[in-house]
C-alpha positions, 0 to 999 in steps of 0.5 A: 123519121125527121123531115122538112115537109109533109111525108107520105102517110100511105106506108112507112117505106115511101120516102116521098116528102112534100116541102112547104115553101115558103114555110110561113105561107098557109097557101104553100101548106095547102098546096103541099098537102094537096100534092101529098094527097094526090101522090097518096091516091095515085101511087098507093090508092090511099085516102087519109081519113081524118079521125079528129076534128078540132074546133076553135081554141077556148084557151083565151076564155080561161077556166069554166069555173073559179078554182077553190084554194085551200081546204073547205071549212064547215058551215059552222066555222064560217058563221062564227064572228 
């Protein structure tokens, strides 16, 4: 199902969708989410339980350790002059 907003999560038969206008506004998103939560509780006695909590993104930090390229050589080969 493709929607242009936040659909009701209580059951698949409910076709209520809460639009976010303007779409680039976090306040509008929070308001639509609050309306959806209120609808789900009033109409379906459903409270959504968050199963995953995301932390801050670590993407900009890069990898934790440098990645080796190629095959590892034996120590004997590294000491040869």
